[in-house]
C-alpha positions in Angstrom: -49.3 54.2 -0.4 -48.9 50.6 -1.2 -46.7 48.8 -3.7 -44.2 51.6 -4.2 -43.5 52.0 -0.4 -42.1 48.5 -0.2 -41.6 46.4 2.6 -40.0 46.8 6.4 -38.4 43.9 8.4 -39.0 44.4 12.2 -36.9 41.8 14.3 -38.1 40.7 17.5 -41.9 41.9 16.4 -44.1 39.0 18.0 -44.4 40.9 20.8 -43.2 44.1 22.8 -41.7 47.0 21.3 -41.3 45.2 18.1 -45.1 44.2 17.4 -45.9 48.1 18.1 -43.7 49.3 15.5 -45.0 46.4 13.1 -48.4 47.7 13.8 -47.4 51.1 13.0 -45.6 50.7 9.8 -48.4 48.3 8.8 -50.8 51.2 9.1 -48.4 53.9 7.6 -49.1 51.6 4.7 -45.8 49.6 4.5 -45.9 45.6 3.7 -44.3 44.2 7.0 -42.3 41.1 7.8 -42.8 40.0 11.2 -39.3 38.2 12.0 -39.2 36.4 15.2 -37.8 33.1 16.4 -41.0 32.3 18.2 -43.3 30.9 15.0 -46.5 30.9 17.4 -46.4 34.5 18.6 -45.0 35.8 15.1 -47.8 34.2 13.1 -50.6 35.3 15.7 -48.7 39.2 15.6 -49.2 39.0 11.6 -52.5 37.6 11.7 -53.7 40.3 13.9 -52.0 43.1 11.4 -53.8 41.5 8.3 -56.9 41.3 10.2 -56.8 45.4 10.8 -56.3 46.1 7.4 -52.3 45.9 6.8 -50.0 43.6 4.8 -48.3 41.5 7.1 -46.4 38.2 6.8 -44.4 35.9 9.3 -40.8 34.8 8.7 -38.8 32.6 11.6 -35.9 34.1 11.8 -32.8 33.6 14.2 -31.0 37.0 13.9 -27.7 35.0 14.7 -28.0 32.9 11.5 -27.2 35.1 8.4 -29.3 32.4 6.3 -32.4 33.4 8.0 -32.0 36.8 7.8 -31.2 36.9 4.1 -34.5 34.5 3.4 -36.4 37.0 5.5 -35.0 39.8 3.2 -36.0 37.7 0.1 -39.1 36.9 1.4 -39.8 40.6 1.8 -38.7 41.6 -1.5 -41.2 38.9 -3.3 -43.9 40.2 -1.3 -43.3 44.1 -1.4 -41.3 44.6 -4.0 -38.2 46.0 -2.2 -36.8 46.4 1.3 -37.0 49.9 2.6 -36.8 49.4 6.1 -34.6 47.3 8.3 -35.8 47.4 11.7 -32.9 45.6 14.4 -35.2 45.1 17.0 -34.4 41.6 18.7 -32.9 41.3 21.7 -32.7 39.9 25.1 -31.3 40.2 28.9 -30.3 37.8 31.4 -29.0 40.0 34.7 -26.6 38.5 36.5 -24.3 40.3 39.2 -21.4 42.2 37.7 -19.0 40.0 39.7 -20.7 37.1 38.9 -21.3 37.4 35.0 -20.2 34.6 33.0 -18.4 34.0 29.6 -21.7 32.4 28.5 -23.9 35.2 29.5 -21.8 37.8 27.6 -21.4 35.6 24.6 -25.2 34.6 24.3 -26.2 38.3 25.0 -23.5 40.0 22.6 -25.1 37.2 19.8 -28.1 38.5 19.7 -28.1 42.0 20.5 -24.6 42.9 18.8 -23.7 40.6 16.2 -27.4 39.8 15.6 -27.6 43.6 14.7 -24.3 43.4 12.6 -25.9 40.9 10.5 -29.3 42.5 9.9 -27.1 45.9 8.8 -25.1 44.3 6.8 -28.0 42.0 4.8 -30.5 45.1 4.4 -27.6 47.3 3.0 -26.7 44.6 0.7 -30.1 44.1 -0.1 -31.3 47.9 -0.6 -27.9 48.4 -3.0 -28.5 45.8 -5.1 -31.9 47.7 -5.9 -31.1 51.1 -5.5 -33.1 51.7 -2.6 -32.5 54.6 -0.3 -33.7 52.9 2.5 -33.7 53.3 6.4 -32.0 50.9 8.7 -33.1 51.3 12.4 -31.7 49.6 15.5 -33.1 49.1 19.2 -30.5 50.3 21.3 -31.4 51.3 25.1 -30.7 53.8 27.8 -28.5 50.8 29.0 -26.3 51.9 25.8 -25.5 54.9 27.8 -25.4 54.2 31.1 -24.1 51.0 33.0 -25.8 48.9 35.3 -23.9 46.6 37.5 -26.7 43.6 37.3 -26.8 44.2 33.4 -23.3 44.6 32.4 -23.2 42.5 29.1 -26.5 43.9 28.3 -25.2 47.2 28.8 -22.1 46.5 26.4 -24.2 45.0 24.0 -26.6 47.9 23.4 -23.5 50.5 23.4 -21.9 48.2 20.6 -25.7 48.9 18.6 -25.0 52.5 18.6 -21.1 52.2 17.3 -22.6 49.9 14.9 -25.1 52.3 13.9 -22.6 54.9 13.5 -20.0 52.6 11.1 -23.5 51.7 8.9 -24.2 55.1 8.9 -20.9 56.1 7.6 -20.4 53.1 5.2 -24.1 53.5 3.5 -24.4 57.3 3.3 -22.8 57.5 -0.3 -25.8 55.0 -1.2 -28.4 57.1 0.2 -29.0 55.0 2.8 -29.7 56.2 6.6 -28.8 54.5 9.7 -29.9 55.1 13.3 -30.9 54.1 16.4 -33.3 54.7 19.0 -32.8 54.0 23.0 -35.8 53.3 25.0 -35.7 53.4 28.7 -38.3 51.0 31.2 -40.6 49.8 29.0 -43.7 47.7 30.5 -43.4 44.4 28.6 -43.2 40.7 28.8 -39.6 41.4 28.8 -39.2 42.9 32.4 -41.8 40.0 33.8 -38.5 37.8 33.5 -36.2 40.2 34.6 -38.1 40.5 37.5 -37.9 36.9 38.1 -34.8 37.2 37.6 -33.4 39.6 39.8 -35.5 38.6 42.5 -33.9 34.9 42.5 -30.7 37.1 42.4 -31.7 38.6 45.7 -31.8 41.9 44.0 -35.0 42.7 44.6 -37.4 41.4 47.4 -40.7 41.2 46.0 -42.3 40.6 42.7 -42.8 43.8 40.6 -40.3 45.5 42.6 -37.7 45.4 39.9 -39.6 47.8 37.4 -40.9 50.0 40.2 -36.9 50.5 41.6 -36.2 51.2 38.0 -38.9 53.6 37.3 -38.6 55.6 40.3 -36.1 58.3 38.9 -37.8 58.8 35.4 -38.2 62.7 35.2 -41.6 61.9 33.1 -43.0 60.0 36.5 -43.8 56.7 34.7 -42.4 53.5 32.7 -42.9 53.7 29.3 -45.3 51.5 26.9 -44.3 50.1 23.4 -46.9 52.8 21.7 -44.4 55.5 23.5 -41.6 54.4 21.3 -43.2 53.4 18.4 -43.6 56.8 16.9 -40.2 57.5 16.9 -39.3 54.8 14.5 -42.3 56.3 12.6 -40.0 59.5 12.4 -36.9 57.6 11.7 -39.1 55.5 8.5 -40.3 59.1 7.4 -39.2 61.7 4.8 -39.0 63.9 8.0 -35.9 62.1 9.1 -34.2 62.0 5.8 -30.8 64.1 6.9 -30.2 62.2 10.0 -28.1 59.6 10.0 -25.5 57.8 12.8 -28.0 59.2 15.5 -29.4 57.4 18.6 -32.5 58.9 19.7 -33.1 58.5 23.6 -37.0 57.6 24.3 -36.7 57.1 28.0 -38.9 59.4 29.9 -35.6 61.8 30.7 -33.7 59.1 32.3 -30.4 60.1 30.4 -30.4 63.7 28.8 -27.3 64.2 26.6 
């Protein structure tokens, strides 16, 4: 445990799923980089991990800006010796009715959720190859990457792209002993849904506050929306030796909403 484990970068780790992943990784013994565009929340999250006895630092990162991603990887290597895990988790959604979704909506969502993941994969892969690290690249897809939703069309396309990028990355990096996998959460009760709830209410897609997550959760076989903790254990597995022979896969953690 400690230095020999290297570092894990988690993008979008100031809150929600990303923070739960970062906390789990620190508890496992990795040095963690909280890579987020929100400096105040990101620093607070890093400080809380350190206060709990983990190793963590904050780097301000815009995943669509290659230079900031490279800087976070350099900081990780300086602090923790080498980059072992890259968790491309940053993402966002802005619902619009299918027939009204705009070019700007598409471009903004695809930039963060698609291009941001590609840049993270590329820069992590290059850093791991340079140091001879048989590392792990893990990316956040979604149930929406496997099934289309009318009010989330660009988001669905962006999360499907994460699955395709994961397969392309896995094939490219396999000869270097680097694996690439994704995971697909379903309905996760995080701050993200507060924003989605408001957006859907304003669009007229729902009639009352809180209805969105209730309606979308209604068909979950396991009977409830998930919490970040429900998702983080799968990333623990993907970082662990137990998943060493798995690459190019997308593991669904959605309470059984999409069975494949």
